[in-house]
C-alpha positions as CSV (number, residue, x, y, z in Angstrom):
1,M,-17.4,-11.3,13.1
2,E,-14.3,-13.2,13.9
3,Y,-10.7,-12.8,13.0
4,N,-8.4,-15.8,13.0
5,D,-4.6,-13.6,13.1
6,Q,-4.0,-10.9,15.6
7,L,-4.4,-6.8,16.0
8,L,-1.3,-5.5,17.6
9,V,-2.0,-1.7,18.6
10,V,1.2,0.4,19.6
11,D,0.7,3.7,21.4
12,D,3.3,5.0,24.3
13,D,-0.1,6.1,25.5
14,K,-1.1,3.2,28.7
15,E,-3.8,4.2,29.7
16,L,-5.2,4.6,26.3
17,L,-4.2,0.6,25.4
18,K,-6.3,-0.6,28.5
19,I,-9.1,1.4,26.8
20,Y,-8.0,-0.1,23.0
21,G,-8.1,-3.4,24.7
22,K,-10.9,-3.3,26.5
23,I,-13.3,-2.4,23.6
24,F,-11.8,-4.3,20.6
25,K,-11.8,-7.6,23.1
26,M,-15.6,-6.7,23.3
27,N,-15.6,-6.5,19.4
28,N,-13.8,-10.1,19.0
29,F,-10.9,-9.2,18.4
30,D,-7.7,-11.0,19.6
31,I,-5.8,-7.7,20.2
32,I,-2.1,-7.7,21.5
33,T,-1.1,-3.8,23.2
34,V,2.5,-2.6,23.7
35,S,4.0,0.9,24.2
36,D,7.3,0.0,23.0
37,S,8.2,-0.3,19.1
38,F,10.6,-2.4,19.6
39,E,8.9,-5.0,21.4
40,A,6.2,-4.4,19.1
41,L,8.8,-5.2,16.4
42,E,9.3,-8.9,18.4
43,I,5.7,-9.6,17.6
44,I,5.6,-9.0,15.0
45,R,8.4,-11.1,13.6
46,N,7.2,-14.2,15.7
47,K,3.0,-14.1,15.7
48,R,1.0,-13.9,12.7
49,I,-0.3,-10.4,12.9
50,G,-3.4,-9.2,10.2
51,V,-3.3,-5.6,11.0
52,V,-1.7,-3.0,13.0
53,V,-2.7,0.1,14.8
54,L,0.2,2.3,15.5
55,D,1.2,5.7,16.4
56,I,3.3,8.0,14.7
57,I,5.2,9.7,17.3
58,M,6.5,7.0,19.4
59,P,9.6,7.2,21.4
60,G,12.7,5.0,20.3
61,M,11.4,4.2,17.2
62,D,8.8,6.2,16.1
63,G,6.3,5.2,13.9
64,M,7.4,5.7,10.0
65,V,10.8,3.7,10.6
66,L,8.4,0.6,12.6
67,L,5.8,1.4,9.3
68,Q,9.2,0.9,7.2
69,K,9.9,-2.8,9.4
70,I,6.6,-3.7,8.8
71,R,6.8,-3.7,5.3
72,E,9.8,-5.7,5.1
73,E,8.9,-8.0,6.7
74,N,5.1,-8.9,5.8
75,Q,3.6,-7.4,2.9
76,S,0.3,-8.7,3.6
77,T,0.0,-6.8,7.0
78,Q,-2.5,-3.5,7.5
79,V,-1.5,-0.8,9.7
80,I,-3.4,2.0,10.4
81,M,-1.2,5.3,12.2
82,L,-2.6,7.7,14.6
83,T,-1.4,10.9,14.4
84,A,-1.8,14.5,16.5
85,E,-2.8,17.4,14.4
86,G,0.4,18.4,14.0
87,S,2.1,15.4,12.4
88,V,-0.8,15.1,9.4
89,S,2.1,15.8,6.8
90,G,4.1,12.3,8.1
91,A,0.7,10.3,8.4
92,V,-0.2,11.3,4.1
93,E,4.0,9.9,3.9
94,A,3.1,7.2,5.8
95,V,0.5,6.0,3.5
96,R,2.5,6.6,0.5
97,A,5.0,4.6,2.5
98,G,2.2,1.3,2.3
99,A,0.2,2.1,5.3
100,F,-3.6,1.6,5.1
101,T,-5.2,4.7,6.3
102,Y,-4.5,7.0,8.9
103,L,-6.8,8.4,11.7
104,M,-6.4,12.2,13.6
105,K,-6.0,11.8,17.5
106,P,-8.4,11.5,19.8
107,T,-9.6,8.6,17.5
108,E,-13.5,8.1,17.1
109,I,-14.0,4.5,18.2
110,E,-16.8,3.6,15.7
111,E,-14.3,5.1,12.7
112,L,-11.2,3.2,14.4
113,L,-13.5,-0.1,15.1
114,C,-14.6,0.3,11.4
115,N,-11.4,0.8,9.1
116,V,-9.8,-2.2,11.3
117,Q,-12.4,-4.2,9.9
118,K,-11.8,-3.0,6.3
119,A,-7.6,-3.1,6.6
120,F,-8.7,-7.0,8.1
121,T,-10.5,-7.8,4.7
122,L,-7.8,-6.5,3.2
123,Y,-5.1,-8.9,4.6
124,S,-7.1,-11.1,4.5
125,L,-7.3,-11.4,0.3
126,K,-3.6,-10.7,0.5
127,D,-2.7,-13.6,2.6
128,E,-4.8,-15.4,0.9
129,N,-2.7,-14.7,-2.5
130,S,0.1,-15.4,-0.5
131,I,-1.0,-18.6,0.6
132,L,-2.0,-19.5,-3.7
133,K,1.5,-18.0,-4.6
134,Q,3.4,-20.3,-2.8
135,Q,0.9,-23.2,-3.6
136,I,2.2,-22.3,-6.5
137,L,5.4,-22.5,-6.3
138,E,5.3,-25.9,-4.4
139,K,3.0,-27.5,-7.8
140,V,5.7,-26.6,-10.2
141,G,8.1,-28.3,-8.1
142,L,10.5,-24.9,-7.5
143,A,13.6,-25.7,-5.6
144,P,13.8,-22.6,-2.9
145,L,16.5,-20.9,-1.4
146,I,18.3,-22.9,1.2
147,G,20.3,-21.0,3.6
148,E,20.7,-18.5,7.1
149,N,23.5,-16.6,6.2
150,I,22.6,-12.9,6.5
151,K,23.4,-12.4,3.1
152,I,20.8,-15.3,1.3
153,Q,18.2,-13.6,4.3
154,E,18.6,-9.8,2.9
155,I,18.1,-11.8,-0.5
156,R,15.3,-13.3,0.4
157,R,13.4,-9.8,1.6
158,K,14.8,-8.0,-1.5
159,I,12.2,-10.9,-3.5
160,V,9.6,-10.0,-1.5
161,K,9.6,-6.8,-2.5
162,I,10.6,-7.3,-6.1
163,A,8.0,-9.8,-6.6
164,A,5.3,-7.3,-5.7
165,T,5.8,-5.0,-9.0
166,D,7.4,-5.4,-12.6
167,T,10.3,-3.8,-11.6
168,T,13.3,-5.3,-14.7
169,V,16.0,-7.5,-12.3
170,L,19.3,-8.5,-13.3
171,I,20.8,-11.3,-11.0
172,T,24.5,-11.5,-10.9
173,G,27.0,-13.8,-9.6
174,E,29.0,-16.8,-10.2
175,S,28.0,-20.1,-12.1
176,G,26.0,-22.9,-10.4
177,T,25.1,-20.5,-7.4
178,G,21.4,-20.0,-7.7
179,K,20.4,-17.7,-10.3
180,E,18.0,-19.1,-12.0
181,I,16.1,-20.0,-8.6
182,L,16.0,-16.7,-7.9
183,A,14.5,-15.6,-11.2
184,N,12.1,-18.4,-10.5
185,L,10.6,-17.0,-7.0
186,I,10.6,-13.8,-8.3
187,H,8.2,-14.6,-11.1
188,Y,6.0,-17.0,-9.1
189,Q,5.4,-15.1,-5.7
190,S,4.3,-11.9,-8.7
191,N,1.4,-11.2,-9.8
192,R,2.3,-12.6,-12.8
193,A,3.1,-16.7,-11.3
194,E,0.0,-18.0,-13.6
195,K,1.0,-16.1,-17.0
196,P,3.9,-17.7,-19.0
197,F,7.6,-18.1,-17.7
198,I,9.8,-17.9,-20.6
199,R,13.8,-18.8,-20.2
200,V,16.1,-17.8,-22.8
201,N,20.0,-19.5,-22.9
202,C,21.2,-16.5,-24.7
203,A,25.0,-18.1,-24.5
204,A,23.4,-21.3,-26.2
205,L,22.4,-19.9,-30.0
206,T,24.6,-18.1,-32.5
207,E,23.2,-14.6,-33.1
208,S,21.0,-15.3,-35.9
209,L,19.0,-18.6,-34.8
210,L,18.6,-16.4,-31.0
211,E,17.1,-13.6,-33.3
212,S,14.7,-16.0,-34.5
213,E,14.0,-17.1,-30.7
214,L,13.5,-14.4,-29.7
215,F,11.6,-12.3,-31.9
216,G,10.1,-15.7,-34.0
217,H,10.1,-15.4,-38.4
218,E,7.7,-15.4,-41.1
219,R,7.3,-18.0,-43.5
220,G,10.3,-17.8,-46.2
221,A,11.7,-15.2,-43.6
222,F,15.0,-17.6,-44.6
223,T,16.0,-21.1,-46.1
224,G,13.5,-23.9,-44.1
225,A,11.5,-21.3,-42.7
226,E,8.6,-22.7,-43.9
227,K,5.8,-21.5,-41.4
228,I,5.5,-18.6,-38.8
229,H,7.1,-19.3,-35.6
230,R,6.5,-17.1,-32.2
231,G,9.2,-16.1,-30.7
232,K,10.0,-15.9,-27.0
233,F,9.4,-12.2,-26.2
234,E,5.4,-12.8,-27.9
235,I,5.0,-16.2,-25.9
236,A,6.3,-14.1,-22.7
237,N,3.1,-11.8,-23.4
238,N,1.7,-10.9,-19.9
239,G,4.4,-13.3,-18.6
240,T,8.0,-13.0,-17.3
241,I,11.0,-13.3,-20.0
242,L,14.3,-14.5,-18.2
243,L,17.6,-13.6,-20.3
244,D,20.2,-16.1,-19.1
245,E,24.1,-15.3,-19.7
246,I,22.8,-12.1,-21.6
247,G,26.1,-11.4,-21.3
248,E,26.8,-13.1,-23.8
249,L,24.6,-10.7,-26.8
250,S,26.0,-9.9,-29.8
251,I,26.5,-6.3,-30.1
252,N,23.5,-6.5,-32.9
253,T,20.9,-8.5,-30.9
254,Q,21.9,-6.2,-28.0
255,A,20.7,-3.6,-30.3
256,K,17.3,-5.0,-31.3
257,L,16.8,-5.9,-27.6
258,L,16.9,-2.6,-26.4
259,R,15.0,-1.2,-28.6
260,V,11.6,-4.0,-27.5
261,L,12.8,-2.4,-23.7
262,Q,11.8,0.8,-24.0
263,E,9.4,0.8,-26.9
264,R,7.9,-2.7,-26.0
265,E,7.4,-4.0,-29.2
266,F,9.3,-6.1,-32.1
267,E,8.8,-6.9,-35.7
268,R,9.0,-11.1,-36.6
269,V,12.5,-11.0,-38.5
270,G,11.2,-11.2,-42.5
271,G,8.1,-9.5,-41.2
272,S,6.9,-5.9,-41.1
273,G,3.8,-5.6,-38.4
274,T,4.4,-4.4,-35.5
275,I,4.0,-6.5,-32.2
276,K,3.0,-5.2,-29.0
277,I,4.3,-7.1,-25.9
278,N,3.6,-6.7,-22.2
279,F,6.4,-8.3,-20.2
280,R,8.7,-8.3,-17.0
281,L,12.1,-9.0,-17.7
282,I,14.9,-10.8,-15.8
283,A,18.1,-10.8,-17.0
284,S,21.4,-13.3,-15.3
285,T,25.2,-13.0,-16.1
286,N,28.6,-14.7,-14.5
287,K,29.9,-11.8,-16.1
288,N,31.1,-7.7,-14.7
289,L,28.6,-6.4,-17.5
290,L,30.2,-3.1,-16.3
291,N,34.1,-4.5,-17.6
292,E,32.5,-5.6,-20.2
293,V,30.9,-2.1,-21.3
294,E,34.6,-0.9,-20.7
295,K,35.5,-3.3,-22.8
296,G,33.3,-2.5,-25.6
297,N,31.3,-5.8,-25.6
298,F,28.5,-4.2,-23.7
299,R,26.2,-1.9,-24.9
300,S,26.0,1.2,-22.0
301,D,22.5,2.0,-22.6
302,L,21.5,-1.3,-22.3
303,F,23.2,-1.9,-19.2
304,Y,21.5,0.9,-17.7
305,R,17.6,-0.7,-19.0
306,I,17.8,-3.4,-17.1
307,N,20.2,-2.7,-14.1
308,V,17.3,-1.4,-12.6
309,M,16.7,-3.6,-9.8
310,P,20.3,-5.5,-8.9
311,V,20.8,-8.7,-6.8
312,N,23.9,-10.2,-6.9
313,V,24.1,-13.7,-5.3
314,P,26.8,-14.6,-3.1
315,P,29.6,-17.8,-4.3
316,L,29.1,-20.7,-1.7
317,R,32.7,-20.2,-0.6
318,E,31.2,-16.6,1.3
319,R,28.7,-18.2,2.9
320,K,29.9,-21.5,4.2
321,D,27.8,-20.9,7.3
322,D,25.2,-22.5,4.7
323,I,27.2,-25.5,4.0
324,G,25.7,-28.1,6.7
325,I,21.9,-26.9,5.7
326,I,22.1,-26.7,2.0
327,S,24.1,-30.2,2.1
328,N,21.5,-32.1,4.7
329,Y,18.2,-30.0,2.9
330,F,20.3,-31.9,-0.5
331,L,20.9,-35.5,1.0
332,G,17.4,-35.7,2.2
333,Q,15.7,-34.5,-1.0
334,L,18.4,-37.1,-2.8
335,S,17.6,-40.3,-0.1
336,K,14.5,-39.4,-1.1
337,E,13.8,-39.6,-4.9
338,M,16.7,-42.7,-4.9
339,N,14.6,-44.6,-2.2
340,R,17.4,-44.7,0.3
341,T,17.6,-43.6,4.6
342,I,20.8,-42.0,4.8
343,S,21.1,-40.3,8.4
344,P,21.5,-36.2,8.2
345,L,25.5,-35.5,7.8
346,T,27.8,-35.7,10.9
347,T,29.7,-32.4,12.2
348,E,33.1,-33.9,11.1
349,I,32.2,-34.2,7.2
350,I,30.0,-30.9,7.3
351,D,33.8,-29.6,8.4
352,I,35.3,-31.6,6.1
353,L,33.4,-29.7,3.4
354,N,33.4,-26.4,4.6
355,S,37.4,-26.8,4.4
356,Y,36.5,-26.7,0.6
357,D,36.0,-23.8,-1.7
358,W,33.5,-24.7,-4.0
359,P,34.2,-23.2,-7.2
360,G,31.5,-25.1,-8.7
361,N,29.5,-23.1,-6.0
362,V,26.1,-24.6,-5.0
363,R,25.4,-26.9,-8.0
364,E,28.9,-28.6,-7.3
365,L,27.7,-29.2,-3.7
366,K,24.6,-31.0,-5.4
367,N,26.9,-33.3,-7.4
368,I,28.7,-34.3,-4.9
369,I,26.0,-34.9,-2.2
370,E,24.2,-37.3,-4.8
371,R,26.9,-39.0,-5.9
372,L,27.6,-39.9,-2.0
373,V,24.3,-40.7,-2.1
374,V,24.8,-43.1,-5.1
375,M,27.9,-44.7,-3.5
376,A,26.8,-45.2,-0.1
377,Q,27.4,-48.5,1.7
378,S,25.4,-48.1,4.7
379,S,22.5,-45.4,6.4
380,E,25.7,-43.0,7.0
381,I,27.5,-41.3,5.3
382,R,31.1,-42.2,6.1
383,I,34.4,-39.8,6.1
384,S,36.2,-42.7,3.6
385,D,33.3,-41.8,1.0
386,I,34.3,-38.2,0.5
387,P,35.9,-37.5,-2.7
388,G,39.8,-37.4,-2.1
389,E,40.6,-33.7,-3.5
390,I,37.8,-32.2,-0.8
391,K,39.3,-34.1,2.2
392,A,43.2,-33.6,1.1
393,N,42.2,-30.3,0.9
394,A,40.3,-30.6,4.8
395,N,44.2,-32.3,5.5
396,M,45.9,-29.4,4.2
397,K,44.5,-26.3,5.7
398,N,44.4,-29.2,9.1
399,V,48.1,-29.1,8.8
400,L,48.7,-25.6,8.0
401,N,46.6,-24.8,11.4
402,K,48.8,-26.5,12.9
403,K,52.6,-24.6,11.8
404,V,53.9,-27.9,11.5
405,S,57.8,-27.7,9.9
406,L,58.3,-28.5,5.9
407,N,59.1,-31.8,6.6
408,E,56.3,-32.6,9.4
409,A,53.6,-30.9,6.8
410,K,55.5,-33.9,3.4
411,K,54.5,-37.0,6.0
412,E,50.7,-35.6,7.1
413,F,50.4,-35.2,2.9
414,E,51.7,-38.6,2.3
415,K,49.7,-40.1,5.0
416,H,46.5,-38.8,4.1
417,Y,47.2,-39.3,0.6
418,I,47.8,-43.2,0.7
419,I,45.1,-43.7,2.9
420,D,43.1,-42.5,0.3
421,A,44.5,-44.5,-2.3
422,L,44.0,-47.3,-0.4
423,N,39.8,-46.2,0.4
424,K,39.2,-45.9,-3.6
425,N,40.8,-49.0,-4.2
426,D,38.8,-50.9,-1.2
427,R,41.8,-51.0,1.4
428,K,43.8,-53.3,-1.1
429,V,47.2,-52.6,-1.2
430,A,48.0,-54.4,-4.8
431,S,45.3,-52.4,-6.7
432,A,46.7,-49.1,-4.5
433,S,50.4,-49.2,-5.4
434,I,49.6,-49.1,-8.9
435,L,47.2,-45.9,-8.8
436,L,50.5,-44.3,-6.1
437,G,53.2,-45.6,-8.6
438,I,55.4,-47.7,-6.1
439,A,56.3,-50.3,-5.4
440,Q,53.8,-53.1,-2.9
441,K,57.1,-54.0,-0.2
442,N,58.2,-50.3,-0.2
443,L,53.5,-49.1,0.7
444,Y,53.5,-51.9,3.5
445,K,56.4,-49.6,4.6
446,K,55.0,-46.3,4.3
447,I,51.2,-47.8,6.0
448,K,53.6,-49.4,8.8
449,E,55.5,-46.1,9.2
450,Y,52.5,-44.4,9.4
451,N,50.7,-46.9,11.7
452,I,47.5,-47.3,8.9
453,K,45.4,-49.4,9.2
454,L,44.0,-52.4,6.7
């Protein structure tokens, strides 16, 4: 039998590693042996490792810590712990923490080979499942979580762990940060990926309409209810339901929702029959729910019921190192959609975008990039294409960084304001003067004073 991915053996006994190397190579395994846990972690991060055979007692970073880090890197990789007689309790704990199994040292070769083969079989199944989930993500055309900022990397790792469970998730963050993207990723990487994913905007409906939308209604429940209507919870059975902007729910609806979360059952509006359901809840909000609890706007018992696994998405201004990456991603995506060929943004333009605080977050950035793609006169985005409010912000920051006098700052601002007005009017002085509210002759004087090229 041949194995497509590699076997990693980690043990501080170098002589034992040589023996393992020979035995596993004879049995067609592509084996890597290392005696250092930190080196092992780097290999795991950079290669496709299917199974790790790991000594629990290691200098520097012990086997338990390395096991935890392996699980964080790849949930599919299987780990077999090797333990001496005095550390069996630790090995049992390792299995509880996600290890495939543990074996006593000195280990019987046949037993070790047999367990490695079984571990590779399980790895192949889990890896295939991961590939299928990725294919589902691509098939439904979901937007990825773009960025390399340390906070975003941590969220990605957290999502992988969350998706493997049915834990209730509360996603918080300002509007436009991408909370729905996270909800999508959690569902479509979970075991419920092929089941319904139902989204409900809690802010979009009145209290009575929302209850009917969530729980459904019976025929004749109210005027106009001419037939049975299945609610979102009923449709989401065995799948996931996203309650977007959950902080907008009325106190009355919150009480009904709490019962559904506790009992996993409900009645349709106007009905008496109990409907049992199995669902995973993801909630999102741009509000601080603890503050809402203190104000009496949100039930504390509901808050603690939904705040099992909190995930906070940082605003774009707190991860400006990602602006260039995100901008060029949207640029490529939108250029393809509009059948345009536009080069990646220059460093100078990215610096201008970085100077802006993006109150609308990633959503606002995408809108700006879309505007730039639509209006681009060539295959390259130019500084003159950047909206005035963003350039003005960059210019003001440059002025402040120079620490010039107030008079010089005024002149610097006026110069850039005039340039922006000219750009908006195709460099036509007559049109720009109307926009600026000054006479043409006075504008010509300013153009000459600031040495602005027409």
